[in-house]
N, C-alpha and C positions, 0 to 999 in steps of 0.2 A: 789117127793123124787128123781127121776132120774135126774131132773134138778139140784137139790142141789148137788148131787154127781158129776155130770158133772162140776158144778161150782168149787167144791173143787179141782178136778183134774186139771182144768185149772189154778186155783189160785195158787196151789203149784208148777206148772211148770213155773211160771213167774220168771224172774231174780230178784234177791233181792240185794239191796244195803243198808246196815244197818250201821248207825253210831249213837253214843249216846254222848250227851254232857257230861255225867258223865265220859266217857272214854277219851274224847279229850279236855275237858276244854270249856271255854266260847268263843263264836264267838263275835267279837266287835259289839256294838250297837251304832248308832249315833242318838241322840235325838235333836229335834228342839222345843224349847218352843215357845208358841204363841207370846211371846214378841220379839222373834228373827225375825219372819216373819210379825209381826205387824198386826195380824189378830185375828179372833175368835179362841177360844180353840178347837171348834169342826170342824173337817174336814170330808168329806163324800166320796170322791173319789179321785183317783190319776191316772194320765196317763203320758206317755212320748212320745214325738214326734220323728220324724226321726233324728232330730238334737241332741237329747239327753236332751232337756229341759223337766223339770218335771212340771206338772200342778196339782194343788190341788183345788178341789171343796170345798169351805169354806163358812161359813155363811156370810162372807162379799163379796163374789163373787169368782172369779177365781184368784188364786195366781200362778204366773209363777216363777220358781226357776231355775237359770242357774248354780248353784254350788257356786255362790258368792252373787248375788243380788236377792232379792225377789221383784217381781212387782205385783201390784194389778190391776186386770181388772174387772171393774164393769159390771154386767149384769142387767142394769137398776135398780140398788139398790136392787135387789132381792138376796136371798141366792142361792148358786150353790149347786146342790145335786148329779149330775152325769156327767161323762165325757166319750167321745168316740173319737176314732181316726180312720180316714178313710185311704184308700190306698195312697192318695196324701199327707198325713201328716197333714191334717186339723183337728183341735181339735173342737169337738162338745160338747155343753154344755146344760144341762137341769137344771131347777131350779123351784122356786115357780112362776107358771104361765108364765114361760119363756122357750123357747128352741131356739137355734141358733148355731152359730159357731164363731171362732176367726179368724180374717183376719187382715193383715197389712194395715195401712193407707199409705198415700203418704210419710210419714217420716219413715216408717218402724216400727211403734209402733203397737202392737196387740190391736185390738179393738173388742168388742163384736158386732156381727151383729144378731139382733133378727129376727126370722122368724114366730113369732106368728101371724103376719098379714095374713099369708096363711091359718090359721085355719078357719073352718066354723064359722059363727057367733054364732051358739049355743054352740060352744066349744072355744069361745074366751078366756075363763078363764079355762085352762085345769087342774088347781090345781098343786100339786107338781109332777114334772117330776122326777121319781125315777131312771129310767134306760134309756140309749140312746145307740143305736147300729147303727153306719154307716156301710152300705154294699156297694156293687159295684154300684148298680143302685138306691138305696133309703136309707132313714134314718128312723129307727124305734125309737119311744120314747113312754114310757108308764107311766101312772099314776094309781091311785087307780080306776079311773072311766073309763078309756079308753086306748086302744092301738092305736097309730097313726103311719102313714107311710107317709113320704114326698116323693112323686114320682119324677121321672126324669123331668116330665113336670110341676113341681111345684104344682101339685094338691095334696090334702090331702085325704088319705083313713083312716078310723078308724073303730075299733071294740069295742063293749061294752061287759062287762062281764055278765055272767048269774047271778052271785052273786056279788062278789067284787074281783077285781084283787089284788094280793099280790105283787109278784116280777116276773120279767121276766129275761130270760137268753138266750143268743145267742151262740149256740155251733154247730159246723159242719154245718154252714149255716142254722141251724134250730132255729127258735125262739120259746122258751118255755115261758109260763106264767101260774103261779099257781093261781087258783081261790079258794077262801075260801069256804069250805063246798061243793066243787064240785070235785076238783081234778086238776091234772096237764094237761094242754092243750098245743097244739102246732099249729103253723100256717101252714096249708096245703091247697094249691090251693086257697089262699086268704080266707080261713075259719079256725076258731079256732076249733080244733078237740081234744077231750080228749084222753089221752094215756090210753089204756085199763089197768085196774087193779090198777089205781093210785088214787082211791077215798080217800084212807087213807091220802094221802098227802094234801087233802083239809083241814084236821084238824091238820096237823102236822107243819104248817108254814115252808115251804121250804126256806132255807136261802142260799143254794149254790147248783149248779149243775155243775160238773166238768167232763172233759173227763177222763175215767179210763183206758180203753184198747180198743181193736177193737170191743168188744162185749157189753161193759157196760159203763154207766155213773155213777159217784159217786154223790149221792144225800144226802145233809146234812140237818137235821131238828133240831129244838130246843127241841122237846119233846121226840123224840124217837131215836135220834142218826142218824146213817147213813144207807143208802140203796144203793144197786146196781140196777140201772135201765137198763133192757135189751133193747138194740137198736132194736132188732127184733120186739119189741112191736109196733114200729112206722110204720112197713111195713106189718103187718099181715092184710089180708082182713077178714079172719074168725078166730077168736081167740078161741083156744081149751078151754074146760072147766077147765082143769088142768094146764093151762098156768099161770105162775107167772111172772108178769112184774117186781116186786120188790122183792129183796132178802136182808134180813138184813145183814149189814156189821159190824162185831164186831171189836172193837179196843182194845188195851191193857188197856184202861182206859175209858170205856163208861161213868162211873159216872162223870169223869172230864167234858166231853162234855155236859152231861145233866145238871150238876150243873152250869156250866159256860155259857151254851147256845151258840150254834153255831150261828154265825152271817154272815160270808162270807168265801170265800176260793179262792185259786188260785193254779193252777198246776205248780209245780216247774220243774219237768222232768217227764219221763214216769212212774216213780215208787215212786214219792214223791209229797205230797200236803201240803200246808200250810193252816191251818184252823184258822180263827180269831173268837174270842169269845166275848161275852158281858162283862164278868168279869174275865176271866182267861188269857188274853193275847193271844198269838199265840202258837199253837201246830203243829209240823210237823210230819206227819204220813207217813209210807211207804205202799207198796201194801199188806202187811200182817196186816195192822191196828195198827202196833206198833208205839207208840209215840217215835220218835228218838231225838227230841229236843223241848224244850220249850223256848219261848221268853216272859218274863213277868217282872214285877217289881222286882221279886226276883233276876233276873240276869241283871238288868240295864235298862229295858224298863220303860219309864216315866209314863205310864198309862196302865191299863189292859183292858180297853174297846176299842175294835178294830172295827171300823166301816167299814173299807175297806182294802184289801190287793192287792198289785200290784208287779209284778216281772219286773225289768227294764232290759236294754240291757246288763248289766254285771252280772246279776243274783242276784242283791240285792232284798231283800224283803222290800217293802215300806209299811208302816202302817199308815193309817189315823185314828187318835185316838180321843177319846172324849176330850183329853187334850194334844194337840200337834201333831207333825208329827215325825216319826222315820223311820230309815231303818237299815238293818243289812244284811251282805252277807249271801247268802244261804249256800255256801260252802267256807271255808277259809282254806288256807294252814297254817295260823297262828292262834292259839287259846291260851287261857291262864287261869290260876287260880291265882287270886289276893287275897288280904285280904278280899274282899267281899265274896269270895268262901271258906273262912276258912283258908287261908294261915296264919301261925303264925310266927312273927318275920321276920328277913331279911334272905332270902334264900341264902345258901352258896353253896350247891351242890345238884344235882338231878340225879337219874338213874331210869331205868325201869328194875326191877329184878323179874323174874318169874311172868310176866304179872301184876306186881303191881308197882305203881309209889312211890318212896321214895324221900324225900328231907330232908336236914338238915338246921337248922337255929340257931340263938342265943338262942332259947328256947328248942332245943332238936332235935329229929329225928321223922319224921312223915311218915305214909304210907297211900295210897289212898284205902279206902273201899267204899262200896255202900253208906254208910251214910256220906261220906266225908273223909277228912284227919283226922286220929287219931294218937296220940303220941305213940311212941314205949315205951313199959314198960321198966323201968330200966335206962333210959337216960333222965336227966332233965337239963343237962348242955349245955353250948355253944358247938356246933358241927360243924365240917368242912367237910372234904372230905369223900365221899362215894366211895367204890372201889369194883368192881366185880372181883374176882379171880377165874381162872379156874385151877383146880388141875390136876394131872396126870390121875385121873380117869375120866376126862372130865366133872366133875361136877362143878357147879359154886357156889361160896360162896360170901356173902356180908359182908364186914367189914366197919367200920366207925371210924374216929378219932375225939375225943372230948377233952375237957379241963380236963376231969377226967380220960381219958384212952382210950384204943382201944377195940372196941366191935365187936363181931360177931352177925349179925342179922339173926334171923329165924322167918319169917313171921312178927309178930308184937311184938316180944320179943327180948331182947338183952342180951348177956352174955359177961362179961369182959374176954378178953384174958389174960391168966396167966401172971403175973408179968409185966403187961403193963399199970399200973396205972400212965401213963405219958401223957402229952398233945401232941397230934399228929395232923398234918395238912393234909398231903396227902400221897399217897402210889405209889410205882412203883415196878412191878414184874420184877425180874431179868430174862433176856433171856440167861444169861451166866452161872448162878449158879442155878440149879434146886431147886424148892421148897423154894426159897428165895424171900422175899418181903422187900424192903427198905422203911423206914418210915421217912418222913420229920417231925421234932419235934421242940418243943419250944427251946430246948437247944442242938440240935445236930442231928445226923442221927442214927436211930435205925434199928434193923434187926428182922424180924419175919420169923419163919420157919414153913412151913405147912407139916403135915404128916397125910395122910389119913383123911383129913377133920379136923384135930386138928391143932390149931394155937398156937404157943408158941413164946413169946417175948424173944429173946436171950440176948438182951442188946444193948449197944451203940457201934456202929462202930466208931463214932467220937463225942466227946463232943465239943461244941462251946459256945462262949459268945453271939452269935447272933441267932435270930430265923431263922430256915430253912423252908421256905414255900413250896418250890418245888425242886424236883431233877429228874434226868434222867440218864440212863445208856447208854454208847456208845458201839461200836462194840467190844471193848477190855474188856468189863466188868467193866470199871472204872466209877466212879460216878462224875457227875457235879451237883452242887447244888447252890441255891441262899442263900446269906447271907444278911439279912435285914440291910439296911443302909451302907453296906460295898461293895457289888458287887457279884462276883462269886467265888465259891470254887471248888477245884478239889481234888479227893481222889483216889489213886491207891489201888483197892481192891485186897487183896491177898487171904484171906480165910474168907468169911463172916460167915461160920459155927463156926469158932473160934474167930470171931470178930477181925480179923487181917487185917490192912490196913496201907498204908504208902504213902509218897509223897504228903502230904497235902500242897496245894498251894492256894493263893488268887489272883484274877485278878480284875483290874479296868475295867470299861466299857467306850466306847467312849462318849464324851460330858458330862462326870461326872454326871450321873443321881443320884437322891436321894436314889435310890434303896429301896424305901419303897414299891414299887409295881412292882416287876420284876418276870419273869417266864422263865424257861429253858425247852427246848424240843430238842429231837434228831429227826430231820426231814431232808430228802434228804441227808442222810449221813453226816449231819453237826450238830454241837452243836449250836442251835439258842437261843439267849437271847433277850427277848423283855422287854422294859421299857418305861418310859415316854419320853425318848429321842430317841426312835426308835428301829430298829432291828439291831443286830450285831451277828457275828459268829466267832468261834474260828479259828485262823490261826496258824497251827502247825509250819510253818517255822519261824514266828516271835514270837511264843508263846504269843499271845495276841489276844484280841477281836477287830474286825474291823467292820465298818458299812456294812450291807448286803442288797442288793436290791432284794432279792427273792420275796418280796411281793410289790415292788414298790419303786421308788427312793424317794418318799416323806418321807420314813422312814429312810433315810440315812443322813439327814442334821441336826438332833437334834431338829427339830421343831414340829414333830408330834409323839405322843406316841401310843403304841399299847401293847396288851398283848395276846399272843398266848395261847389258852386253850388246844387244842389237834389236832391230825390228826385222822380223823374218818376212818371207815372201807374201804371207797372208796378212801382214800388218800387225801381227801379234808382237808384244814387247816381252823380251826375256830379261829377267833380272834376278839378283839374289838379294835377300833381305836379312838383316841381322841386328841384334842388340849387342851381343858380344862378338868381337871380330873373328874369333876362332870357330864359332858355330853358326853357319849360314844355311839358309833354306833357299832352294831354287824355286822360282815362281814364273808363271806365264800370265800376262794380262792380254785377254782376248779382245780384239776390236769388235765391238757390237754396234757402233754407230760412229759417225764422224767425230773424232777427238773424244770418244767415250770408250772406256775399257772396263772389262770385268775380270778381276783377279781370280786365278784358280790355283791357290797354293796346295790344296789337298791332293791334287793330281800327282804331285811329286813327293808325297809324304813318305813313300817307300825308300826314297834315297836317304842315305845317311847325312847328318848335318856335318858339313865339311866346308872347305874354301873352294869356290869355283873360279875359273879363270877365263873361260871362253864358251860360247854357245854358237853352233852353226846349224842351220836348217837347210837340207839339200833340196833338190828339185822335186822330189816325190813327197816332201813333207816330213821326212824323218829328221829328227833333231839329234845332233851329236854334242856332247857336253864334256868339257875338260875340267878336271878337278884334281885335288891332291890324292883322291882315292883311285884315280885312273880315268878311263874313258867310259861314259855312259851313253847308251843309245835309247832314245824315246821314239816309239813309233805309234802315233795316234791312229794309224790305219789298222793296227792289229785288233782283232776281236778281243774284247775284255768283258768277261762275264761278271756282271755286277749284280749281286743279290741283296735283298733286304736283310739286314742283320736281325737276329732275335736275341733277346736277353732273358736270362733265367735266374731266378732266386735259387741259389744252390744250397744254402744252409741258413737255418734260423736257430740260434741258440739263446738260452736264457742264463740266469746266474749259474756260476760254477761250470759254465760251458756245456750244460746239459742240452742235448739235441732235441729240438721240437719238430723240425722239418728238414728232410735230407735232400730236397730238390727235385723229386720225381713223383709224378702222379701215377697211380696204377692204371693198367690198361682197362678200358671200359668197352663194353659191347662186343667183346671178342667171342667168336663162335665156339671156341674150344672150351669144353666143359671144365677142364682142370684149371682154367684161368679164372673161373668165376669164384673160386674159393679164396682168392687173394684178398687181403684186408683192404677195405675201402678207405680212402683218404678223406678226412673230414674237410668240409668246405670252409668252415670257420674254426680256428683253433681257440680253445679256451685256456687261458694262462692264469695261474693263481696270482693274487695280488702280491704275495711275498716274493714272486719271481718277475717283477715288472721292469727288469733291465733286459733289453733284447739286443742282439747283434745279428745283422743281416749281411750275408755274403752273396754276391751276385757276379755273373760273368756273361760274356757274349762269345759263343764259339764261332769266331770269324777268322779263318785261317789264311792270312797273307803274310809274307815275310816283312819284318820290320813294321808291322801294323799294330798300332795301339788304339784300343777303343776308349771312347769317352762315355761317362755315365752321369745321369742326373736322377735324383730320387725325390720322393715326397711322401710324407706320412699323413694321410687324411685323418683329421681329428686332432692333429698336432701342428703340422707345418702349414703355413699360409700359402707358400709358393714353392715351385720346383727349385731345387738347388742349382748352383752353378755347375756347368759341365766340368768334370775332373776325371783323372785316371784312377782314382780310388775305387776299390771294389768291396769295401766294407763300410757299413754304417751302424753306429751304436746309438741306442736310445736308453736313457736311464730314468728310473723313478716315474714311469708313466702312470697317469691317474686311471682309475677304473673307467671302462667304456669300450666302445667298439672302434676299431682302427682298420685302415687298409694301407699297407705299405706298397708303394708303386715305384717302379724303376724303369728306365729306358736307356738305350745305348745309342751311340752315334759313331759312324765310321769317320775316318779322316777325310772321306769324300763328302761329308755332311749328309749322309743318308741315315735317317733315324729308324730305330726298331719300333715295333708295336710295344705297348706298355704291358709289363708283367706285374702282377699284383699278388699280395698275400694278405688274406683277411684274418683277423684275430681279435679277440676281446680280452681285456684285462678284467678278471673277476673282481667283484667287490669283496672286501674283507668280510668276515663272518658277522661283524657288528653292523654291517650295512646291508645284510641280506633281508628278504621280505619277512622271514619268520622272526628275525631280530626286531623288526619294527612292530610286529604284532605283540611280541613280548614287551617291547617298550610301552605300547599303548595300554596293555593290561596292567603292567607295573605302575604306570602313571595313574590309572583309575583307582587301583588299590591305595596308592599313596594319597590321592585326593580324598578318598573316603576316610582314611585314617586321619588325615589333617583336619577334615571337617569335624569329625567326632571329637578329636582332641581339642580343637579350637572352641567347640561348643561348651565342652566341660570347663575349659579355661575361662570362657566368658562368664559362666555362672559363678565360678569362684571369684573371678575378677569383680563382678558386680557387687558381691557381698563385701569384698575388701574395699571396693571403691566407695560404697556407702559409709563404711566405717571411717574411711579416710576423709570423706567429705565432712563428716561430723567433727573429726579431729581438726581439720583445716579451718572449719568455721570458728571453732573455739580459739584456735591460734590467731586467726585474723582479728578477732575482737581484742585479744590481748595485744596484738601488734598495733592495732589502731590506737589503743591507749598509750603504748610506748612511743608511737610516732608523734602523737600530740605533744608529749613531754619533750621529745628531741627537737620538734619545731620551735618550741619556746626557747630552748637552749641555743639552737643555731641562730635565732634572731639576736640573742644577746651577743654571741660571738661575732656576728656580722657588724654590729654597732661598734664593737671594740676594734675590728679590723679597719673599718672606715676611719675611725679616729686616728689609728696608727698611720694610715695612708696620708691623711692630711698633714700629720706631723712630719712625715718623710718628705713630702712635696715641699714643705716650707724650708726644711733643712737643705734639700737639693737646690732650691732657688737661691738660698743664701750662699751655698758653695759655688754655684755658677757665677753669681755676682762677684765673689771673691776672685775666681779664676779670671773673669773678664777684667777685673781691676789689676790683677797680676799681669795680664797681657798688656794693659795700658802702660804699666810701669816698665815692662820689658821693652815695649816699643819706644818708650821715652829714652832708654839708655842706648838704643841703636842709633848710630849716626845717620844723618840725612846726606846720602852720598851725592845727591845733586848739588847741595851747597858746598860740600867738602871739595869735590872735584872741580866744581864751577866749570870753567873753560879749559882747565888744565888737561883733563883726560876724558875720553869717551868710555862708557862702562855699561854693563848690564848686571842685574842681580836677579837670581831666582832663589826665593826664600819661602820654603814650604814646610811649615811645622806639621808634624804628624797629628798633634792635638791642638788645643787652643793656644797653649804656650809652648815654647820650643826649647830644646836643650842645645840648639845651634845658635851662635850669634856671630856677627861680624863687627869689627872694631877698626877705627882709623883715627889717627892723630897727626896733624901737621906739626913738625918740630923745626921748620926752617926759620930764617930771619923774618922779622915782622913785615918787611916789605914784600917778601915772597915766601910765605910760610909753606906753600906746597912744593917748594924746591927740595924739601926733605920731609918725606911723608911715611908714617908707619901705617901698614894695613895688615889686618889679621882676620882669618876665618877659623872659628873655633867650634869643635864638636865636643860638648860636655857629656859626661856619663849619664845615661838615661835620657828620657824625654818627658814631655808634659811638665807638671809642677816641679818634680825633683830636678829635672834638667834646667828648668828656668832659674831655680835658686842657684845652681852651679854657675849659670851664665852671668848672674848678677855679681857673684863673687869674682869670677874671672875677669869681667869687664872692669870692675872697680880696681882689682889688683894691677891690671895692665896699665891703666891710667896713672895709678900711683907710681909704678916703677918707672915709666917713661917720662911723665910730666913732673912729678915731684922729686924723684930721685935722680932725674936727668940721665938715665941709663939709655943710651942710644945704640947699643950693640945688640942686634937681634938674638944672638946665641946667649949672651949674658942675660938679656931680658927673660928668655925662657928658663934659664937656670934659676934666676931669682924667683920667677913665677912658680916654679916647681917647689922651691923652698917655702914660699908663702902659703901655697895650697896645703902642703904637709902640715905647716904650723896651724893654719886656720881649721883644718879638719882633724887636728890632733892625731894624725896617722901614725905617729911614733908610739902611741899608747893604745890606739884603738885598732879594730879590725876593718876599718874603712879603707876601701880601695877605689873610692871615687876619684875622678880626675877629669882630664880633658885632652883631646888631640888638637894641636895648633899648627896652622901654617902662617908664619909671620914674615913680612917683607918690609924692608926699608928701601924706599925709592928716592934716589938722590939725583937731581938734575945737575950734571957737571957742565954741560954747555947746552946751547939751544938744540943741538943735534945729538946729544948723548945722555944716557941715563945709566947709573950704576945701581944695580939691584943686589941688595944683600938679603939673603934668605936663610932662615933657620926653621926647621920643622920638627915638631914633636908628633911623630907617627903620621904626618900628612905631607904630601908632595906639593911642589909648585910646577905648573905646566906653563910653557911659554912658546910663542910662535914668532919667528923672525921673518920679515918680508923677504920674498924671493925663495924662501925655503918651502919644502913640500911635505913637512911633517911637524907634528906637535912634539916638542922635547919636554923631558921630565927631569926635575931635580928632586930626588928622594930625600926626605928629612931623616932625622935619627929615628931608629926603630924603638922608640920608647915614648910613653905618654907623660903628661904633666900629672903629678900626684901619684898615689899608690906606691908608697915606698916599698921597694923590693930589695932583698939582699943581693949583693954582688952585681948590681946594676949601676953603671956609671951615670951620674946625675948631670954631667956636663953635656952641652949641646954644641953643634958645629955651625959655622957660617959658610954659605956658598955665595960667591959673587959672580955676576954676569953683567955684561954691558949691552944695552939695547938702544934702539934708535926710534925716532918717531915712526909710527905705523906698526911697530911690534906690539905684541899682545901678551898679557899675563892672565892666568886662570888659576883660581884656588877654589877648592870644593871639599865639603865633608864627604864621608863615605856613604851617606844615605842614598845618593843617586846611583853609584856604581854597584851597590849591593842589592838594589831593588830587583825582585824576581818577577817573571811572567807566569802564565798558566802552566808552562812546561817546566817550571822550577829552574829556569835558566836566568842568570844574572845579567844586568845591563852592561857591566864591565867597563873598565877604564878605556879599553880598546875601542868600544863602540862610542864612548864619549869623545875620544880623540877624533874618530872618523867624522862625527857630526860637526865638531868644531872646525875641523880642517875643511870640510865641504862648504861651510858658510864663512870662511875666513875673509872673503872679499866683500862681504855684506856689512851693512851697519850693525852696530852692537845690539840694537833693539831687535832687528830682524834675526840676528844670530840667536838671541834668547828665545824668540818665538819658535824658531825651527827646532832648537834643542828641546824645548818644553813639549812641542808636538810629537817629536820622535819618542820622547820618554813616555808620554801618555799612550801612544800607539803600542809601544812595547809592553807597558804595564797592563793594558787592557782593563779587565774588571778585577784584577788582583788588588788587595788593599795595600796602602802605603805602609812600609814596614819600619821607617825611621824618618827623622827630621832631615830635610834636604836644604843645602845651601850651596849655590854656585855663584861665584863672583868673577866677572870678566872685565879686564881693564886694557884699553888701547892707548898707548903713549902718543902724545901730540907734540 
């Protein structure tokens, strides 16, 4: 009895750390189905080495897991049942008739090394090795029939049971082993000694013994629950009669452990233990025996039969199950309630009020009770914002906005606030007007007044056509609010008690967001507006909103969206950021100085990307988060064990996927003799040049739910800088040149903690033709070649000298003969030169005579051309552009007055003619044409232009005898008869042979064209009508006529484009209001600019006439 009282006093004095999954939500669980690791569903033990690699004893052997890849290690085709880890990091394995360890081979792949050959012959088949314990100087392994120890000198010691061994445990350097129907024994001075007073454990099937405190061990049985075993019992020489070695240890639910049967356990810290059961999953108990957390199929575990528990280096609880493998953090800052835990609908808002958690969703309002979340009575509609209001009496009240009105919540019931049956979204307590709460509503802004705990809806401060989701109050007591699809609104509040406000204004936001999802907050003495286009703030000087970089420049360019939820009690800003509206990340910006914040996005990287609706931080600093996935709870006060990650190169392969390195270095410096025989790993790998394509695979064993590691690499000797961080775990290099290289890789957690650098040294061998012995061969070969070349060249030189002398003699003889022949040729060439000079002089004389003749022909042609200045006198203004291609021209112009003697110009013939050819032949044709026109008009008195052309055609045919010859020479003619009918009217009769007439009338805006007949003068052709047609028009003073040969319009430029009649019309029309001389100058300038350096291709004649 005294012992029991002493135990109670000690027990109650222990520090207690109590948490309950009911209070904090569910901690994440990660499940691995057997199809993922490609093994048997049953796993029996788990261990983690110093590198962080996890090993699982499975029915197919040992499975190694590095966080990415599962590797199978066979133990001679036997099942693996137990694992142990010694101080050097070596993994020891026990299985069916097998025990040994894992060691790296020469390629760095882990292989199983069996030690069963060290067993005595009578124990060569030890049966199922159930537990294995590596110690400093030896290895213990036990089966049902014996306990074995592998000594440092490779000898085997063994102990047999008095009845039957059950399980063994190694605690505080003491090996315990329970014997059926005998009791708990321990190894002392190489003998198995029974612990006094533990006979009952021989019938209880002990399944776990764990350190409890400085005086007790915690013993778990399947039939009778838990006991506390006194450590003192191990050291008593004489045991008192009233001494109790075992004291029953009561838990908060003994029936749970008896019904589900304890199977194993692991100590989590000084005050908490995880107990695995046969059918109930895992229960975590504290030092008072209270179950503080359960891990089972009910909250996400894939199987309730737990064969083994293991705590890894970051505090995860690993579970070897009857169906799969799982792990879950022991302590997590982030927990959750999802739809699996009873969350109904899409959560819109969450608060903790009077130690109860409330949330709203599209199905109503709910409160957390012991039995789970239950609905608040009286609210069955879509609900939005929860709001805790503190009155003047310092009491807190909870109100909520729903689609059917505003309610005050008391525990689990709700009461509609008077006259508030309107849809409400969110609330803001006024700091300027006491007892006033502003309400964001479906159709405006409402006002609630609180009076001694009574809330009354006063009415609308502003009615709007758009939904108001959020509002805030500035230092002046004015309201800023969001307008859906419109932007921001402002309202100058005068008296909210009387619903008086003025100065309503609307504002647009930078980058024109859709404004479907915007929020407004008063933070850092600024009005901040967040939207899908980023963050902006109000600038009083410009009376507008401008991009704001308070939370980072990425939110100022319109590409990244965010939504600020609130600023908590510590001054930190909570917000979500996103590029795509469906995938959003929660972030917190910590206040580090006045108006300066540091973002910590990685702290919430374990949360899934989803849409968040509300964030609330309670009085103790715990933050509650509402999202589409449910309710999350973030407790920054919880201990979070953060370790530095490590990265490992797990595989290096060359061409054809041949393995070079398997990712593990063999143990070094181990004291056990049998480990010294393991192949040593080369420090630098030598790779043939023909296999210079390498692939590196790397990973970082960092086990946290939803955690992805980032990696960066560099190949020294190839890469200049480290690569960008990425999630890729494979890097390939192809066609590497011979030389020495070092591949380096590092990893980084989502909390921005970097690992040490891991490296792999290797060299690409030079090809055989670049080896040292190849160069020696090349030098020797070169020497032999040089010697051969010298000797051959010497012989060649001797022979060459003989030949050269013979050749010199022959050449000397030839030169003398050549000299004689050259003298003869010089005399001949002198004679030929004199003949050529004589012929040159004769040609120059002839050329001079021809030029004189052509110049005389030009004089004759000029003589037959009329002087237009004399002909037109004061009757007409005109210009003439006459440009022969050569000295004489095939073009000519002709004019004859045929009016009465008193006014001969009242009837005037004018013609512009283009004869076949140019130069001298054309000039001859122009003489014929001019003479025939004068004869027909003046002598034969033919004053009909069409008849004149018809007769001219006949005369040309006769003159050139075209009826009997093959001559097709002729001419194109534009012929006009100008008759003054009155002082203000002229009749123009035009007939054309393949040439048009252009004319311009005053007040018109275009050059008009009369096309002549499409036939030339001369060149008799069959089936061609030889008659010509007259066209008559009436013009007035100021109107203009233009006639031209085809030389100007057919002229090409450097791009082979023609001048064209369209361009001619354009120039003439642009200068139509100018004097005729200026018009000619402009036309000639435009033509020359167009022609450029191209040669003139034909004779050109353009005649312009302005009637007066």
